[in-house]
MILUM-878257 format. One record per residue (C-alpha): residue number from 1; chain; y, z, x. Coordinates in steps of 0.5 Angstrom, whole numbers. Layout:
N
SITE   k c     Y     Z     X
SITE NUM A     Y     Z     X
...
// end
This chain:
738
SITE   k c     Y     Z     X
SITE   1 A     0     0     0
SITE   2 A     7    -2     3
SITE   3 A    12     3     4
SITE   4 A    17    -2    -1
SITE   5 A    11    -1    -6
SITE   6 A    11     6    -5
SITE   7 A    19     7    -6
SITE   8 A    19     2   -12
SITE   9 A    13     6   -15
SITE  10 A    16    13   -14
SITE  11 A    23    10   -17
SITE  12 A    19     7   -23
SITE  13 A    15    13   -24
SITE  14 A    21    18   -24
SITE  15 A    24    14   -29
SITE  16 A    17    14   -33
SITE  17 A    16    21   -32
SITE  18 A    23    23   -34
SITE  19 A    22    18   -41
SITE  20 A    16    22   -42
SITE  21 A    19    29   -41
SITE  22 A    25    27   -46
SITE  23 A    20    24   -51
SITE  24 A    16    31   -51
SITE  25 A    22    35   -51
SITE  26 A    25    31   -57
SITE  27 A    18    30   -61
SITE  28 A    18    38   -60
SITE  29 A    25    39   -63
SITE  30 A    23    34   -69
SITE  31 A    17    37   -70
SITE  32 A    19    44   -70
SITE  33 A    25    43   -75
SITE  34 A    31    42   -71
SITE  35 A    37    39   -74
SITE  36 A    38    31   -73
SITE  37 A    44    33   -70
SITE  38 A    41    37   -64
SITE  39 A    35    32   -64
SITE  40 A    40    26   -63
SITE  41 A    44    30   -58
SITE  42 A    38    31   -54
SITE  43 A    36    24   -54
SITE  44 A    43    22   -52
SITE  45 A    42    27   -46
SITE  46 A    36    23   -44
SITE  47 A    39    16   -44
SITE  48 A    44    18   -40
SITE  49 A    40    22   -35
SITE  50 A    35    15   -35
SITE  51 A    41    11   -34
SITE  52 A    47    14   -30
SITE  53 A    53    13   -31
SITE  54 A    52    10   -38
SITE  55 A    55    14   -44
SITE  56 A    51    14   -50
SITE  57 A    52    14   -57
SITE  58 A    47    14   -63
SITE  59 A    49    12   -70
SITE  60 A    46    14   -76
SITE  61 A    45     8   -82
SITE  62 A    47    11   -89
SITE  63 A    44     6   -94
SITE  64 A    48     8  -100
SITE  65 A    55     7   -97
SITE  66 A    52     2   -92
SITE  67 A    56     4   -86
SITE  68 A    54     8   -79
SITE  69 A    56    15   -78
SITE  70 A    56    18   -71
SITE  71 A    49    22   -70
SITE  72 A    51    24   -63
SITE  73 A    56    22   -58
SITE  74 A    58    28   -54
SITE  75 A    60    24   -48
SITE  76 A    64    18   -51
SITE  77 A    71    18   -51
SITE  78 A    74    21   -57
SITE  79 A    79    15   -59
SITE  80 A    72    11   -59
SITE  81 A    68    15   -63
SITE  82 A    73    16   -68
SITE  83 A    73     8   -69
SITE  84 A    65     8   -69
SITE  85 A    64    13   -74
SITE  86 A    63    11   -81
SITE  87 A    64     4   -79
SITE  88 A    62    -2   -84
SITE  89 A    56    -7   -82
SITE  90 A    60   -13   -79
SITE  91 A    59   -18   -73
SITE  92 A    66   -17   -70
SITE  93 A    68   -10   -71
SITE  94 A    64    -7   -65
SITE  95 A    58    -8   -61
SITE  96 A    54    -2   -66
SITE  97 A    56    -5   -72
SITE  98 A    54   -12   -70
SITE  99 A    47   -10   -68
SITE 100 A    46    -7   -74
SITE 101 A    49   -13   -78
SITE 102 A    45   -18   -74
SITE 103 A    39   -13   -74
SITE 104 A    38   -15   -66
SITE 105 A    40   -13   -59
SITE 106 A    48   -14   -58
SITE 107 A    49   -15   -50
SITE 108 A    57   -15   -49
SITE 109 A    57   -16   -41
SITE 110 A    65   -16   -41
SITE 111 A    69   -12   -47
SITE 112 A    75   -15   -44
SITE 113 A    73   -22   -47
SITE 114 A    67   -21   -52
SITE 115 A    70   -22   -59
SITE 116 A    64   -18   -61
SITE 117 A    68   -12   -59
SITE 118 A    74   -13   -65
SITE 119 A    78    -7   -66
SITE 120 A    75    -2   -61
SITE 121 A    76    -7   -55
SITE 122 A    83    -4   -53
SITE 123 A    81     3   -54
SITE 124 A    74     2   -50
SITE 125 A    78    -1   -45
SITE 126 A    83     5   -45
SITE 127 A    77     9   -44
SITE 128 A    75     5   -38
SITE 129 A    69     2   -41
SITE 130 A    67    -5   -39
SITE 131 A    61    -7   -42
SITE 132 A    56    -4   -48
SITE 133 A    49    -6   -50
SITE 134 A    47    -4   -57
SITE 135 A    40    -4   -60
SITE 136 A    38    -3   -67
SITE 137 A    33     3   -69
SITE 138 A    29     0   -74
SITE 139 A    23     3   -78
SITE 140 A    16     1   -78
SITE 141 A    17    -3   -84
SITE 142 A    23    -6   -81
SITE 143 A    29    -2   -85
SITE 144 A    35    -1   -81
SITE 145 A    35     7   -79
SITE 146 A    41     7   -74
SITE 147 A    44     4   -67
SITE 148 A    43     7   -60
SITE 149 A    48     4   -55
SITE 150 A    51     5   -48
SITE 151 A    58     4   -45
SITE 152 A    58     2   -38
SITE 153 A    64     3   -33
SITE 154 A    62    -4   -30
SITE 155 A    61   -11   -33
SITE 156 A    54   -12   -33
SITE 157 A    48   -14   -37
SITE 158 A    41   -10   -37
SITE 159 A    35   -11   -33
SITE 160 A    28   -13   -36
SITE 161 A    26    -6   -34
SITE 162 A    32    -2   -37
SITE 163 A    31    -6   -44
SITE 164 A    23    -4   -44
SITE 165 A    26     3   -43
SITE 166 A    31     2   -48
SITE 167 A    26    -1   -53
SITE 168 A    22     6   -52
SITE 169 A    28    10   -54
SITE 170 A    29     6   -60
SITE 171 A    22     8   -62
SITE 172 A    23    15   -61
SITE 173 A    30    15   -65
SITE 174 A    26    11   -70
SITE 175 A    21    17   -70
SITE 176 A    27    22   -70
SITE 177 A    31    20   -76
SITE 178 A    25    18   -80
SITE 179 A    22    25   -79
SITE 180 A    29    28   -81
SITE 181 A    29    23   -87
SITE 182 A    22    26   -89
SITE 183 A    24    33   -88
SITE 184 A    30    32   -92
SITE 185 A    25    29   -97
SITE 186 A    21    35   -97
SITE 187 A    27    40   -98
SITE 188 A    28    36  -104
SITE 189 A    21    37  -106
SITE 190 A    22    45  -105
SITE 191 A    28    45  -110
SITE 192 A    24    41  -115
SITE 193 A    19    47  -115
SITE 194 A    24    51  -118
SITE 195 A    24    46  -124
SITE 196 A    16    46  -125
SITE 197 A    15    40  -121
SITE 198 A    10    43  -117
SITE 199 A     3    43  -120
SITE 200 A     2    49  -124
SITE 201 A    -5    51  -127
SITE 202 A    -7    57  -131
SITE 203 A   -14    60  -131
SITE 204 A   -17    66  -135
SITE 205 A   -21    71  -131
SITE 206 A   -27    67  -131
SITE 207 A   -23    61  -128
SITE 208 A   -23    57  -134
SITE 209 A   -17    52  -134
SITE 210 A   -12    54  -140
SITE 211 A    -6    50  -138
SITE 212 A    -4    45  -133
SITE 213 A     3    41  -132
SITE 214 A     4    34  -131
SITE 215 A     5    35  -124
SITE 216 A    -2    37  -123
SITE 217 A    -4    31  -127
SITE 218 A     0    27  -122
SITE 219 A    -2    31  -116
SITE 220 A   -10    31  -117
SITE 221 A   -10    25  -121
SITE 222 A   -14    29  -127
SITE 223 A   -12    28  -134
SITE 224 A   -10    35  -138
SITE 225 A   -15    33  -143
SITE 226 A   -21    32  -138
SITE 227 A   -20    40  -134
SITE 228 A   -18    44  -140
SITE 229 A   -23    49  -141
SITE 230 A   -27    47  -135
SITE 231 A   -28    52  -129
SITE 232 A   -25    48  -123
SITE 233 A   -27    48  -116
SITE 234 A   -21    51  -112
SITE 235 A   -24    50  -106
SITE 236 A   -27    43  -103
SITE 237 A   -33    45   -99
SITE 238 A   -32    38   -95
SITE 239 A   -26    41   -92
SITE 240 A   -26    48   -91
SITE 241 A   -31    53   -88
SITE 242 A   -36    57   -92
SITE 243 A   -32    64   -92
SITE 244 A   -26    61   -95
SITE 245 A   -28    61  -102
SITE 246 A   -31    68  -102
SITE 247 A   -25    70   -99
SITE 248 A   -20    67  -104
SITE 249 A   -24    70  -110
SITE 250 A   -25    77  -107
SITE 251 A   -17    77  -106
SITE 252 A   -15    75  -112
SITE 253 A   -20    79  -116
SITE 254 A   -17    85  -112
SITE 255 A   -10    83  -115
SITE 256 A    -7    80  -108
SITE 257 A    -3    74  -108
SITE 258 A    -7    68  -104
SITE 259 A    -3    63  -100
SITE 260 A    -6    57   -96
SITE 261 A    -6    50   -95
SITE 262 A   -12    46   -99
SITE 263 A   -15    40   -97
SITE 264 A   -18    36  -103
SITE 265 A   -19    29  -106
SITE 266 A   -16    26  -112
SITE 267 A   -20    23  -117
SITE 268 A   -19    16  -114
SITE 269 A   -22    19  -107
SITE 270 A   -15    19  -103
SITE 271 A   -14    25   -99
SITE 272 A    -9    30  -100
SITE 273 A    -6    36   -98
SITE 274 A    -3    42  -102
SITE 275 A     1    48  -100
SITE 276 A    -2    53  -106
SITE 277 A    -1    60  -108
SITE 278 A    -5    63  -113
SITE 279 A    -2    69  -116
SITE 280 A    -6    74  -121
SITE 281 A    -2    76  -127
SITE 282 A    -4    83  -130
SITE 283 A    -2    86  -137
SITE 284 A     1    93  -139
SITE 285 A    -5    96  -137
SITE 286 A    -5    93  -130
SITE 287 A   -11    89  -132
SITE 288 A   -12    82  -129
SITE 289 A   -12    77  -135
SITE 290 A   -10    70  -132
SITE 291 A    -9    67  -125
SITE 292 A    -3    62  -124
SITE 293 A    -4    57  -118
SITE 294 A     2    53  -116
SITE 295 A     1    48  -111
SITE 296 A     6    43  -107
SITE 297 A     4    36  -105
SITE 298 A     5    36   -97
SITE 299 A     1    30   -96
SITE 300 A     7    26   -93
SITE 301 A     9    32   -89
SITE 302 A     2    33   -86
SITE 303 A     2    26   -84
SITE 304 A     8    26   -81
SITE 305 A     6    32   -77
SITE 306 A     0    29   -75
SITE 307 A     4    23   -73
SITE 308 A     9    27   -69
SITE 309 A     3    30   -65
SITE 310 A    -1    23   -64
SITE 311 A     6    20   -61
SITE 312 A     7    26   -57
SITE 313 A     0    24   -53
SITE 314 A    -1    17   -54
SITE 315 A     2    11   -52
SITE 316 A     6     7   -57
SITE 317 A     4     0   -56
SITE 318 A    -4     1   -54
SITE 319 A    -6     7   -58
SITE 320 A    -9     9   -51
SITE 321 A    -8    16   -48
SITE 322 A    -1    17   -45
SITE 323 A     0    21   -38
SITE 324 A     1    28   -42
SITE 325 A    -6    27   -45
SITE 326 A    -9    24   -39
SITE 327 A    -8    30   -34
SITE 328 A   -10    35   -40
SITE 329 A   -17    31   -40
SITE 330 A   -17    30   -33
SITE 331 A   -16    38   -31
SITE 332 A   -21    39   -36
SITE 333 A   -26    34   -33
SITE 334 A   -25    37   -26
SITE 335 A   -26    44   -29
SITE 336 A   -32    43   -32
SITE 337 A   -34    39   -25
SITE 338 A   -33    45   -21
SITE 339 A   -37    49   -25
SITE 340 A   -43    44   -26
SITE 341 A   -42    42   -19
SITE 342 A   -41    35   -21
SITE 343 A   -36    29   -19
SITE 344 A   -31    26   -23
SITE 345 A   -29    19   -22
SITE 346 A   -22    16   -23
SITE 347 A   -21     9   -24
SITE 348 A   -13     6   -23
SITE 349 A   -13    -1   -26
SITE 350 A    -7    -5   -25
SITE 351 A    -7   -12   -28
SITE 352 A    -6   -18   -23
SITE 353 A     1   -23   -24
SITE 354 A     3   -19   -30
SITE 355 A    10   -20   -28
SITE 356 A     9   -28   -29
SITE 357 A     6   -27   -36
SITE 358 A    12   -23   -38
SITE 359 A    17   -28   -34
SITE 360 A    13   -35   -37
SITE 361 A    11   -33   -44
SITE 362 A    16   -27   -46
SITE 363 A    15   -20   -47
SITE 364 A    12   -21   -54
SITE 365 A     6   -24   -51
SITE 366 A     6   -19   -45
SITE 367 A     5   -14   -50
SITE 368 A     0   -18   -54
SITE 369 A    -4   -18   -47
SITE 370 A    -3   -11   -46
SITE 371 A    -6    -9   -52
SITE 372 A   -12   -14   -51
SITE 373 A   -13   -11   -45
SITE 374 A   -13    -4   -47
SITE 375 A   -18    -6   -53
SITE 376 A   -23    -9   -47
SITE 377 A   -22    -3   -43
SITE 378 A   -24     2   -48
SITE 379 A   -30    -2   -51
SITE 380 A   -33    -2   -44
SITE 381 A   -33     5   -43
SITE 382 A   -37    11   -46
SITE 383 A   -34    15   -51
SITE 384 A   -33    21   -47
SITE 385 A   -29    17   -42
SITE 386 A   -22    17   -42
SITE 387 A   -18    11   -42
SITE 388 A   -10    12   -41
SITE 389 A    -4     7   -40
SITE 390 A     1    10   -35
SITE 391 A     6     5   -37
SITE 392 A     7    -3   -35
SITE 393 A     1    -6   -33
SITE 394 A    -2     0   -30
SITE 395 A    -8     4   -33
SITE 396 A   -13     9   -31
SITE 397 A   -20    11   -33
SITE 398 A   -23    18   -32
SITE 399 A   -31    18   -32
SITE 400 A   -33    26   -32
SITE 401 A   -40    28   -30
SITE 402 A   -41    23   -25
SITE 403 A   -47    24   -21
SITE 404 A   -47    18   -16
SITE 405 A   -42    14   -13
SITE 406 A   -45     8   -15
SITE 407 A   -43    10   -22
SITE 408 A   -36     8   -22
SITE 409 A   -37     2   -18
SITE 410 A   -41     0   -24
SITE 411 A   -36     1   -29
SITE 412 A   -31    -2   -25
SITE 413 A   -35    -8   -24
SITE 414 A   -36    -8   -32
SITE 415 A   -29    -7   -33
SITE 416 A   -27   -13   -29
SITE 417 A   -32   -17   -32
SITE 418 A   -30   -15   -39
SITE 419 A   -23   -18   -37
SITE 420 A   -25   -25   -35
SITE 421 A   -26   -28   -42
SITE 422 A   -19   -32   -43
SITE 423 A   -14   -29   -48
SITE 424 A   -12   -34   -53
SITE 425 A    -4   -34   -54
SITE 426 A     1   -39   -57
SITE 427 A    -1   -46   -59
SITE 428 A    -7   -48   -55
SITE 429 A    -6   -44   -49
SITE 430 A   -10   -39   -46
SITE 431 A    -9   -34   -41
SITE 432 A   -14   -31   -36
SITE 433 A   -13   -24   -34
SITE 434 A   -16   -20   -28
SITE 435 A   -15   -13   -25
SITE 436 A   -15   -10   -19
SITE 437 A   -18    -3   -19
SITE 438 A   -18     3   -14
SITE 439 A   -23     9   -14
SITE 440 A   -22    16   -12
SITE 441 A   -28    21   -13
SITE 442 A   -27    28   -14
SITE 443 A   -28    32    -9
SITE 444 A   -29    27    -4
SITE 445 A   -22    24    -5
SITE 446 A   -18    30    -7
SITE 447 A   -19    36   -11
SITE 448 A   -13    36   -16
SITE 449 A   -11    31   -21
SITE 450 A    -5    29   -17
SITE 451 A    -8    27   -11
SITE 452 A   -14    23   -14
SITE 453 A    -9    19   -18
SITE 454 A    -5    18   -11
SITE 455 A   -11    16    -7
SITE 456 A   -14    11   -13
SITE 457 A    -7     8   -13
SITE 458 A    -7     7    -5
SITE 459 A   -14     4    -6
SITE 460 A   -12    -1   -12
SITE 461 A    -6    -4    -8
SITE 462 A   -11    -5    -2
SITE 463 A   -15    -9    -7
SITE 464 A    -9   -13    -9
SITE 465 A    -7   -14    -2
SITE 466 A   -14   -17    -2
SITE 467 A   -13   -22    -7
SITE 468 A   -14   -18   -13
SITE 469 A   -20   -19   -18
SITE 470 A   -24   -13   -15
SITE 471 A   -25    -6   -14
SITE 472 A   -24    -2    -8
SITE 473 A   -26     5    -6
SITE 474 A   -21    10    -3
SITE 475 A   -21    11     5
SITE 476 A   -17    15    10
SITE 477 A   -14     9    13
SITE 478 A   -10     7     7
SITE 479 A    -6    13     8
SITE 480 A    -5    11    15
SITE 481 A    -3     4    13
SITE 482 A     2     7     8
SITE 483 A     5    11    14
SITE 484 A     6     5    18
SITE 485 A     9     1    13
SITE 486 A    14     7    12
SITE 487 A    16     7    19
SITE 488 A    17    -1    19
SITE 489 A    21     0    13
SITE 490 A    26     5    16
SITE 491 A    26     1    23
SITE 492 A    28    -6    19
SITE 493 A    34    -3    15
SITE 494 A    39    -4    20
SITE 495 A    35    -8    25
SITE 496 A    40   -14    24
SITE 497 A    46   -10    25
SITE 498 A    43    -8    32
SITE 499 A    41   -15    34
SITE 500 A    34   -14    34
SITE 501 A    32   -21    30
SITE 502 A    32   -27    34
SITE 503 A    30   -35    32
SITE 504 A    25   -39    36
SITE 505 A    24   -46    34
SITE 506 A    18   -50    35
SITE 507 A    19   -58    35
SITE 508 A    16   -63    30
SITE 509 A    14   -69    33
SITE 510 A    15   -76    29
SITE 511 A     7   -79    29
SITE 512 A     9   -86    30
SITE 513 A    14   -86    35
SITE 514 A    12   -79    39
SITE 515 A    20   -77    39
SITE 516 A    22   -70    37
SITE 517 A    25   -71    30
SITE 518 A    26   -64    27
SITE 519 A    25   -57    29
SITE 520 A    23   -51    25
SITE 521 A    26   -44    26
SITE 522 A    22   -38    26
SITE 523 A    24   -31    25
SITE 524 A    22   -26    31
SITE 525 A    23   -19    31
SITE 526 A    23   -14    37
SITE 527 A    24    -7    36
SITE 528 A    25    -2    41
SITE 529 A    19     3    39
SITE 530 A    15    -2    36
SITE 531 A    15    -8    41
SITE 532 A    14   -15    39
SITE 533 A    12   -14    31
SITE 534 A     8   -20    28
SITE 535 A    12   -24    23
SITE 536 A     5   -23    19
SITE 537 A     7   -16    19
SITE 538 A    14   -15    18
SITE 539 A    16   -21    13
SITE 540 A    12   -18     7
SITE 541 A    16   -12     8
SITE 542 A    22   -15     8
SITE 543 A    20   -19     2
SITE 544 A    18   -12    -2
SITE 545 A    24    -8     0
SITE 546 A    29   -14    -2
SITE 547 A    32   -14     5
SITE 548 A    29   -22     6
SITE 549 A    36   -24     2
SITE 550 A    40   -22     7
SITE 551 A    36   -24    13
SITE 552 A    35   -30     9
SITE 553 A    42   -32     9
SITE 554 A    42   -30    17
SITE 555 A    37   -35    18
SITE 556 A    40   -41    15
SITE 557 A    47   -40    18
SITE 558 A    44   -39    25
SITE 559 A    39   -45    24
SITE 560 A    45   -49    22
SITE 561 A    50   -47    28
SITE 562 A    44   -48    33
SITE 563 A    43   -55    30
SITE 564 A    50   -56    31
SITE 565 A    50   -55    38
SITE 566 A    45   -59    39
SITE 567 A    48   -65    35
SITE 568 A    54   -63    40
SITE 569 A    50   -64    46
SITE 570 A    48   -71    43
SITE 571 A    41   -70    40
SITE 572 A    44   -72    33
SITE 573 A    37   -75    30
SITE 574 A    34   -68    29
SITE 575 A    34   -64    23
SITE 576 A    32   -56    23
SITE 577 A    27   -53    18
SITE 578 A    28   -46    15
SITE 579 A    23   -43    11
SITE 580 A    25   -40     4
SITE 581 A    22   -34     1
SITE 582 A    21   -34    -6
SITE 583 A    25   -27    -6
SITE 584 A    31   -32    -4
SITE 585 A    31   -35   -11
SITE 586 A    33   -29   -14
SITE 587 A    40   -29   -10
SITE 588 A    45   -32   -15
SITE 589 A    49   -34    -9
SITE 590 A    44   -38    -5
SITE 591 A    46   -45    -7
SITE 592 A    54   -44    -5
SITE 593 A    52   -40     1
SITE 594 A    48   -46     4
SITE 595 A    53   -51     2
SITE 596 A    58   -47     6
SITE 597 A    53   -46    12
SITE 598 A    53   -54    12
SITE 599 A    60   -55    12
SITE 600 A    62   -50    17
SITE 601 A    57   -53    22
SITE 602 A    59   -60    20
SITE 603 A    52   -62    18
SITE 604 A    50   -66    12
SITE 605 A    45   -64     7
SITE 606 A    40   -69    11
SITE 607 A    40   -65    17
SITE 608 A    37   -59    13
SITE 609 A    30   -58    11
SITE 610 A    28   -52     7
SITE 611 A    20   -50     6
SITE 612 A    18   -47     0
SITE 613 A    11   -44    -2
SITE 614 A     6   -47    -7
SITE 615 A     6   -40   -11
SITE 616 A    13   -41   -12
SITE 617 A    11   -47   -16
SITE 618 A     6   -44   -20
SITE 619 A     8   -37   -21
SITE 620 A    16   -38   -21
SITE 621 A    17   -45   -23
SITE 622 A    21   -44   -29
SITE 623 A    27   -40   -25
SITE 624 A    26   -44   -19
SITE 625 A    26   -51   -21
SITE 626 A    34   -52   -23
SITE 627 A    36   -49   -16
SITE 628 A    31   -54   -12
SITE 629 A    34   -60   -16
SITE 630 A    41   -57   -14
SITE 631 A    39   -56    -7
SITE 632 A    36   -63    -7
SITE 633 A    42   -66   -10
SITE 634 A    46   -64    -4
SITE 635 A    42   -68     0
SITE 636 A    38   -62     3
SITE 637 A    30   -64     4
SITE 638 A    25   -60     1
SITE 639 A    18   -59     3
SITE 640 A    12   -55     1
SITE 641 A    10   -50     6
SITE 642 A     2   -49     7
SITE 643 A     0   -55     2
SITE 644 A    -7   -54     0
SITE 645 A    -8   -46     2
SITE 646 A    -7   -44    -5
SITE 647 A    -9   -46   -12
SITE 648 A    -4   -51   -15
SITE 649 A    -3   -55   -21
SITE 650 A    -2   -63   -20
SITE 651 A     3   -63   -26
SITE 652 A     7   -57   -23
SITE 653 A     7   -61   -16
SITE 654 A     9   -68   -20
SITE 655 A    15   -64   -23
SITE 656 A    17   -61   -17
SITE 657 A    23   -64   -13
SITE 658 A    20   -64    -6
SITE 659 A    21   -69    -1
SITE 660 A    14   -67     4
SITE 661 A     9   -63     4
SITE 662 A     6   -59    10
SITE 663 A    -2   -59    11
SITE 664 A    -3   -51    13
SITE 665 A    -6   -50    20
SITE 666 A   -12   -47    17
SITE 667 A   -15   -54    15
SITE 668 A   -13   -57    22
SITE 669 A   -16   -52    26
SITE 670 A   -23   -53    23
SITE 671 A   -22   -61    23
SITE 672 A   -26   -63    28
SITE 673 A   -32   -59    27
SITE 674 A   -33   -60    20
SITE 675 A   -34   -66    16
SITE 676 A   -32   -62     9
SITE 677 A   -26   -60    13
SITE 678 A   -24   -67    14
SITE 679 A   -25   -69     7
SITE 680 A   -21   -64     5
SITE 681 A   -15   -66     9
SITE 682 A   -16   -73     8
SITE 683 A   -16   -71     0
SITE 684 A    -9   -67     1
SITE 685 A    -6   -73     5
SITE 686 A    -8   -78     0
SITE 687 A    -5   -74    -6
SITE 688 A     1   -73    -2
SITE 689 A     2   -80     0
SITE 690 A     0   -82    -7
SITE 691 A     6   -78   -10
SITE 692 A    11   -81    -5
SITE 693 A    12   -75     0
SITE 694 A    12   -74     7
SITE 695 A     6   -71    10
SITE 696 A     7   -66    16
SITE 697 A     1   -63    20
SITE 698 A     2   -56    23
SITE 699 A    -3   -53    28
SITE 700 A    -5   -59    32
SITE 701 A    -8   -56    39
SITE 702 A   -12   -62    41
SITE 703 A   -11   -70    42
SITE 704 A   -17   -71    38
SITE 705 A   -13   -67    32
SITE 706 A    -7   -71    33
SITE 707 A   -11   -78    33
SITE 708 A   -15   -76    27
SITE 709 A    -8   -74    23
SITE 710 A    -4   -80    25
SITE 711 A   -10   -84    23
SITE 712 A   -10   -81    16
SITE 713 A    -3   -82    15
SITE 714 A     1   -76    17
SITE 715 A     8   -78    18
SITE 716 A    10   -71    23
SITE 717 A     6   -67    27
SITE 718 A     7   -60    30
SITE 719 A     3   -55    34
SITE 720 A     1   -52    41
SITE 721 A    -1   -59    43
SITE 722 A     6   -60    43
SITE 723 A    10   -54    44
SITE 724 A     9   -46    42
SITE 725 A    15   -44    39
SITE 726 A    21   -43    44
SITE 727 A    28   -39    44
SITE 728 A    34   -43    44
SITE 729 A    35   -44    51
SITE 730 A    28   -46    53
SITE 731 A    28   -51    47
SITE 732 A    34   -55    50
SITE 733 A    30   -55    57
SITE 734 A    24   -57    53
SITE 735 A    27   -63    50
SITE 736 A    31   -65    56
SITE 737 A    24   -66    60
SITE 738 A    21   -70    55
// end
């Protein structure tokens, strides 16, 4: 597991844990009857803790008046709060009213220019607010309950992660407001008790019914004529302990009042809960003559309580156990294993390439995939096992009472196999999900829940780095790898400012003329403590930490400046090739910066070649294609690096705005010793040339490889046969000697 992965995971988990902690607190407040204002104030505090320094407000919708009122907004400017309170639903009054009016999320990235803000704009700007995100709170049956929104002091929109968290908070607000509505309905029902709206039944000393009111008929589903004169069973043995019936009659026959919650079935078989009081009625001599049973139907209240309890312990999207219930089950399993001298296995399951599904098909499709994966996981384990969702695309399976280490391996393989069948999505498309699984076993890999989870997580990332779709047991060396990653990330931060990076250049030879046609810029890092670090080791860390965007800009600028110096020296026929990381496509200023580098270096677009990976066309094509087309329009040559080294789609390749491809060195290395390898290289070259692309072969080390590749139609060659990567000074010497 890389340091970057660890840091991002820590940050993500901190947010998830904060959200879950807030959920528990808010649900407890709602479940224990706290006022709606107090519950919503706790929700506002949670939002502001999750997204500092945002300022949150929750508005409650009043259907009768068709307006929004302040539910909680303790941090909002008083003038803005006054304008929001009792505001009608309208598209151009303020962001909150617009979100309620449209029944959709309203993102105002710049209050100063957005017409949605209406009459609140001036007050918001005076308060220092620059953007606002408002999200409607809807009930499960799509009724408007209110709006939750945030003001920010900077002009910006939300990230995908923030939108996902806000969706969870909207669900939580819906539960709180819905629960408050249910509680208010219960209070109305309590007042109706005094108006004899509750079930009332009068029995004689032998229990024969002498009277029932209309509420009794309504609640039980039994007609008055049907029950009068009958001795009804007050206790349904299906739902109560055997002693409950005898205790009831013993107490009321002694003249005592009996109160409890009764569970029964209506005449149609439907379950209902009744809060019942049975009171003995005595005559003047103190003799019991009748029993009066009054009952209040509390089915809705009980179901709400059950729902709140369920939400507090289960994931809302998949219905699986959440983190709180997972640790409860895991702690119990560990305690039982300690007593019985058994093992407990923990499987950390992570979906491979789930971000690509969300980016390519949308979050609604991603949610459907998560629900389908959850169902397959649940159906692939025993009833005694626990399947939980930690959040995002991460799941955990707990296998209690494990006797052999082979058991979790068998279960992990079953889970991998269960996810192999395709998942149908919109239209005729299918997705082929796969998972990476890390396994940690008590007591071998840890003796407490947190240690087991951490070590299983490390093992999962090891499985993912090996290509995914497999399982991996935890081993001690994984912790050492994590430490190495931490050291490397610390060293990389500030390495550019300390001048530790340099560029080496490897010549590229024209296959027909034998002259140098281009040079490839290759990033090198020499660190005082770590020494010369291999690019295969530090480049992934740059990618994962996001440092690659800044370093990538430095590489482009330095390469352009060096090429300019070569042109000034008379080598005007050369161009420079630079590898473009997938991470750099997240740099919104990439195109403008590249154009500026060319202009400052007095170069034309044709003098620069940018190399991209095949995986970019597969996983990030939607975002990358517009950028690639703009770069190509500037005259910049585009090449696919490592062509054939990973799965690619011919349709994607044909749509890609590229000029050439580079045959990966792994194919060239085995070229002379394998007819199969030669056939693969021949096919790759043929595909590229058919599509009109130039072909460069990397890793050329022998004259035989050179001859074969030239005969197959390669237009350019590169490798140790010609030259190793050289520093700028040594490259100039090499060129002058040719």
